[in-house]
Structures are given as structure tokens and as C-alpha cells.
C-alpha positions in Angstrom: -0.2 -68.4 37.7 0.6 -66.4 34.8 0.2 -62.7 34.0 -3.6 -62.1 32.4 -2.9 -60.6 28.9 -4.2 -57.4 28.4 -6.8 -56.5 25.9 -9.0 -53.4 24.4 -12.5 -54.7 23.9 -14.5 -53.4 20.9 -18.4 -53.7 21.1 -21.0 -53.3 18.3 -23.8 -52.3 19.8 -27.3 -53.7 18.6 -30.8 -53.5 19.9 -31.0 -57.8 20.3 -27.3 -58.9 20.5 -23.7 -57.3 20.8 -21.1 -58.3 18.8 -17.5 -58.4 20.3 -14.1 -58.2 19.6 -11.3 -58.6 22.0 -7.7 -60.3 21.6 -8.0 -61.4 18.2 -12.0 -63.4 18.9 -15.4 -62.1 17.9 -17.9 -63.4 20.5 -21.8 -62.6 19.7 -24.0 -62.3 23.0 -27.8 -61.6 23.5 -28.2 -57.6 24.3 -29.1 -58.7 27.8 -28.3 -59.5 31.7 -27.7 -63.5 30.5 -25.4 -62.3 27.6 -23.4 -59.8 29.8 -23.0 -62.7 32.1 -21.6 -64.9 29.5 -19.1 -61.9 28.0 -17.8 -60.8 31.2 -17.0 -64.7 32.2 -15.1 -64.8 29.1 -13.2 -61.3 30.3 -12.3 -62.3 33.3 -9.6 -64.5 31.9 -7.9 -61.2 30.6 -6.7 -57.9 31.4 -9.4 -55.5 30.6 -7.8 -52.5 30.0 -10.9 -50.6 27.8 -14.0 -51.6 26.5 -15.0 -48.9 24.0 -18.5 -49.1 21.9 -20.4 -46.3 19.8 -23.8 -44.5 21.1 -26.4 -46.2 19.5 -29.0 -44.1 20.9 -30.1 -45.9 23.8 -29.1 -49.4 23.5 -25.7 -49.4 25.0 -27.4 -48.0 28.5 -27.9 -51.0 30.0 -24.5 -53.0 28.9 -22.9 -49.3 30.3 -24.6 -50.1 33.9 -23.7 -53.9 33.8 -19.6 -52.8 32.9 -19.9 -50.3 35.8 -21.1 -52.6 38.4 -18.2 -55.3 37.3 -15.7 -52.9 37.6 -14.7 -52.7 33.9 -13.7 -49.2 32.6 -15.7 -47.9 29.3 -15.6 -45.2 26.7 -17.9 -44.2 24.5 -15.9 -43.2 20.7 -17.3 -41.3 18.0 -18.8 -43.3 15.4 -17.5 -40.6 12.7 -13.8 -41.7 14.5 -15.0 -45.2 13.8 -15.7 -45.2 10.1 -13.0 -43.0 9.0 -10.7 -45.7 10.5 -11.9 -48.5 9.2 -11.6 -46.7 5.5 -8.2 -46.0 6.5 -7.1 -49.9 7.2 -9.2 -50.8 3.9 -12.2 -52.7 5.0 -14.4 -51.3 3.0 -17.4 -53.9 3.9 -19.2 -53.1 6.5 -20.5 -55.8 9.5 -21.4 -55.9 12.4 -18.2 -58.1 13.1 -15.7 -55.6 11.5 -17.6 -52.8 13.2 -16.1 -54.5 16.6 -13.1 -54.9 15.5 -12.4 -51.2 14.0 -13.9 -50.0 17.5 -11.7 -52.2 19.4 -8.2 -51.2 17.2 -9.1 -47.6 17.0 -9.7 -47.4 20.7 -6.3 -49.2 21.0 -4.0 -46.9 18.9 -6.0 -43.9 19.8 -5.1 -44.4 23.5 -8.9 -43.6 24.1 -9.2 -43.4 27.7 -12.0 -44.6 30.1 -15.0 -42.2 31.0 -16.7 -41.8 34.2 -20.1 -42.9 34.0 -23.5 -40.9 34.8 -24.6 -41.4 38.4 -28.6 -42.5 39.0 -29.2 -38.7 39.1 -27.4 -37.5 36.1 -29.1 -40.5 34.2 -32.4 -39.3 35.2 -31.9 -35.8 34.5 -31.0 -36.5 31.1 -33.4 -38.9 30.3 -36.1 -36.1 31.6 -34.4 -33.5 29.4 -34.5 -35.7 26.5 -38.3 -36.4 27.2 -38.7 -32.9 27.2 -37.0 -32.5 23.7 -39.3 -35.4 22.2 -42.5 -33.8 23.5 -41.7 -30.2 22.1 -41.1 -31.7 19.2 -44.2 -33.3 18.8 -46.1 -30.4 20.4 -44.3 -27.9 17.4 -45.4 -31.0 14.6 -48.8 -30.9 16.0 -49.7 -26.9 16.1 -47.6 -27.2 12.2 -50.7 -30.1 11.3 -53.2 -27.7 12.6 -53.0 -25.0 10.5 -53.1 -27.3 7.5 -56.3 -29.3 8.9 -59.5 -28.4 7.5 -62.1 -31.1 9.0 -63.6 -30.2 11.9 -63.5 -33.2 13.5 -59.3 -33.9 12.8 -59.1 -30.3 14.6 -60.6 -31.5 17.7 -58.3 -34.2 17.7 -55.3 -32.1 17.2 -56.1 -29.4 19.8 -56.5 -32.3 22.3 -53.2 -33.5 21.4 -51.9 -29.9 21.2 -53.4 -29.6 24.9 -52.2 -32.9 26.2 -48.2 -32.3 25.0 -48.3 -28.5 26.5 -49.3 -30.4 29.7 -46.3 -32.6 29.8 -44.5 -30.1 28.9 -45.1 -27.7 31.8 -44.8 -31.3 34.2 -41.7 -32.0 32.3 -40.1 -28.1 33.1 -41.2 -28.4 36.8 -39.7 -31.9 37.1 -36.7 -31.1 35.8 -36.5 -28.0 38.0 -37.2 -29.8 40.7 -34.2 -32.3 40.0 -32.0 -29.1 39.7 -32.9 -27.5 43.1 -33.1 -30.9 45.1 -29.4 -31.5 43.9 -27.2 -29.2 46.2 -24.4 -30.0 43.3 -27.2 -29.0 40.5 -28.2 -26.2 42.5 -25.1 -24.7 42.8 -24.4 -24.9 39.1 -27.5 -23.6 38.3 -26.8 -20.5 40.4 -23.5 -20.1 38.6 -24.3 -20.9 34.8 -27.8 -18.6 35.1 -25.6 -15.6 36.3 -24.4 -15.0 32.7 -27.3 -13.2 30.7 -28.8 -15.8 28.2 -28.7 -18.6 29.9 -31.9 -19.5 31.2 -33.4 -22.8 33.1 -33.6 -24.7 29.7 -30.1 -24.4 28.6 -28.8 -24.9 31.9 -30.8 -28.2 32.1 -29.2 -29.7 28.7 -25.8 -28.4 30.0 -26.1 -30.2 33.1 -27.9 -33.3 31.7 -25.6 -33.5 28.7 -22.1 -31.9 29.4 -21.1 -33.2 32.7 -17.4 -32.2 31.9 -18.5 -28.3 32.3 -16.1 -27.0 34.4 -13.6 -29.7 34.7 -11.6 -29.4 31.6 -9.9 -27.0 29.6 -11.1 -24.4 27.3 -10.4 -26.1 24.2 -11.6 -29.1 25.7 -15.1 -28.1 26.4 -15.3 -26.5 22.8 -13.9 -29.6 20.8 -16.4 -32.0 22.8 -19.4 -29.6 21.8 -18.4 -29.2 18.6 -17.7 -25.2 18.4 -14.0 -25.4 17.9 -13.5 -24.1 14.1 -11.1 -26.5 12.7 -8.7 -26.0 10.3 -9.5 -27.6 6.0 -6.4 -26.8 5.2 -4.0 -28.7 2.2 -0.7 -27.3 1.0 -1.3 -23.9 0.1 -5.0 -24.4 -0.1 -6.6 -22.2 3.2 -10.3 -23.7 3.4 -12.8 -21.6 5.7 -12.5 -23.1 9.5 -15.7 -24.9 10.1 -17.2 -26.3 12.7 -18.7 -30.2 12.9 -19.2 -33.0 15.2 -19.4 -32.9 19.3 -22.7 -32.8 21.3 -25.4 -31.5 18.7 -27.9 -31.4 22.0 -25.9 -29.3 23.7 -25.1 -26.9 21.0 -28.6 -26.6 19.7 -29.3 -24.9 23.6 -26.0 -22.8 23.3 -27.4 -21.7 20.0 -30.6 -20.5 21.6 -28.6 -19.2 24.3 -26.0 -17.1 22.2 -29.4 -15.7 20.3 -30.6 -14.1 23.9 -26.8 -13.2 24.7 -26.5 -11.3 21.6 -28.9 -8.8 21.9 -28.7 -9.1 26.1 -25.5 -9.9 27.5 -23.2 -6.3 27.8 -20.1 -8.7 27.1 -21.1 -10.4 24.3 -23.5 -8.0 22.5 -20.5 -5.5 21.9 -18.5 -8.9 20.5 -21.4 -9.8 18.0 -22.2 -5.9 16.8 -18.3 -5.9 15.6 -18.6 -9.2 14.0 -21.2 -8.0 12.2 -19.7 -4.6 11.7 -16.4 -6.6 10.0 -18.7 -8.5 7.5 -19.2 -11.8 9.2 -22.6 -13.8 8.7 -24.7 -13.7 11.3 -24.5 -17.7 11.6 -20.6 -16.8 11.7 -21.2 -14.4 14.4 -23.5 -16.5 16.3 -21.1 -19.6 16.4 -18.2 -16.8 17.6 -20.5 -16.4 20.6 -21.4 -19.7 21.5 -17.7 -20.6 21.7 -17.2 -17.2 24.2 -20.3 -18.5 25.8 -19.2 -21.8 26.7 -15.8 -20.8 27.7 -17.2 -18.3 29.9 -19.7 -20.9 31.6 -16.6 -23.5 31.6 -14.1 -20.9 33.5 -17.0 -19.7 36.2 -17.9 -23.4 37.0 -14.2 -24.2 37.3 -13.4 -20.9 39.6 -17.0 -21.5 41.1 -17.4 -18.2 40.7 -20.8 -16.0 39.9 -20.6 -13.8 36.3 -20.2 -10.1 37.6 -21.4 -7.1 35.1 -17.9 -5.9 34.0 -19.7 -2.4 33.7 
């Protein structure tokens, strides 16, 4: 029996179907259990080095679980990277078939590595945090609507909606807290994270749910993952501003709120923030610097398994 051909598989995920590119072939299957089985039957003929796909806001979740159960290596790739790669290849048209090919070829050429999939516990915590974020948005929206509503009957409905959202928000906060306290691993990490002035329960929940790499990778890598590492915009003799972009927006938002608190109350970061402002830095630029320092501090604490100590 001959050696199986090695392939990198690219999957463009839609709500109802999957466009798959592997070994020069294109396959379309349903985004369902039956479709996954058809796909896996095809892939059994090959040695699969990696199955790569973009994050699609949830449509890829079931496929990710099925790939894990089938023992196939998986990586989620950045959609921005795929778009840039497709343009560099001269693929100006955008179709699901082309997207699947772009994902596969980018993953192969860039040497994308398989990722560890979240377990059931982390998936549940992530969904809790995501639901809390959604409910909070709806609560803010209803409060804004109340201030603009004039008819008494409508105001009553909006107030009832606000009450329901506030109740659900409190329930979600308790469930997130109970989930963290119910896990020895999460509980230990939470204690270390919250030992840093500026980091509270809400930030902790987001970090544990959305950034499992925290404490397991280098400071440079964690900064790149979150999107707080300043990136050069230089060309020839032109020196552009250093900017941040990409990364995990939800984590970045949570860190921004923590940095606001840390810039006022953290005995180490507050002086740094004040020095940056005194040097003429814009407040937003100074806060981004505090976010990065805060993230690096948290990464080091989890890596060393040490609680934060006030150096004063």
C-alpha cells in the first residue's frame, strides 16, 4: 500500500454549506453531521496536515468539534490575511470556491500550525461571556431608547425590557462567577489576574474565555494575538506612525476598560501613564501603552504562577 499524499485543507464556512479545497480538488458539502461525514470519507484517502478555516461568528463551531472528534488538526486563520493573500495571487474575484482555495494555499505557504481546541468548560464560559456582552448592548440600547421615548405606554414597555435585561445580566454575572469558582484551574488563574489593581471580575471572565494562550506564550506573541503590539508603517525613508490593529477585539475592549482603572489606581502603571501624558502623548496612545504593559504583566504572572506584589 502506497504512502498517502499529504494535503492542507481549506474550508470556506457558510451557514448551510462548506466549500472545501484539498489537493487541487473542490468539494461542496452541507454544514451538517451528514456533510461532515462525507468530507471525512474523502479526507481518509489523504494524510491531512491541517484543516484551516476562517472564523465566521459561530457557523464553524460544529465543524470544529467534529474535526476534533475525528482527530484532524485544525487552525482558525485571520480573514484579513486571507484577503491580502488572495489579492497578492491576483484572484480579484471573490467566490466561496476561491476563498476555500485561498485558505488552503495560505495555510500551506505560511506554515500555519494546528491549534488546541477549547474544551467544553471553556466553550461554555466563552458563550456565557458572549451572551453577557450581547445583553449589555441591548440594555444600553433600551436605556438610550427610554430617554427618547415620549408615549407613556411605550415607556412602560421599554422599562419592562430594561428590568428584564438587568435581571438577566445579574444572572449571567453569577453564572460566570460560579463557573470560574467551580473550576480549580480557572479559580487559580482568576486569583492571580485579579491581584493586579485594575483587573476585576468582568475583565477576568473575558480573558479566561477569549484568551486561553495567556501565560503560555511569550509577551511578544500575546501582544500580537490581542492586537496591542505596535506595527511599523515604514517605506523607504518614510516613517509612519506605529499603529495597532487586528487581533482579538473583545479582549482588547476588556483590556481598555481595565487600563482606564489601572491608569488611576495601579501604583505601577499610574506613574507610567502620567509620564506619557507629560511627554505630550495623546490620552488614547498612553492608554494603549498601559494596555500593553498590563497584558504583559498578566501574561508573566500566569506563566510564573505568581501573585502580583506592589513593589512600593
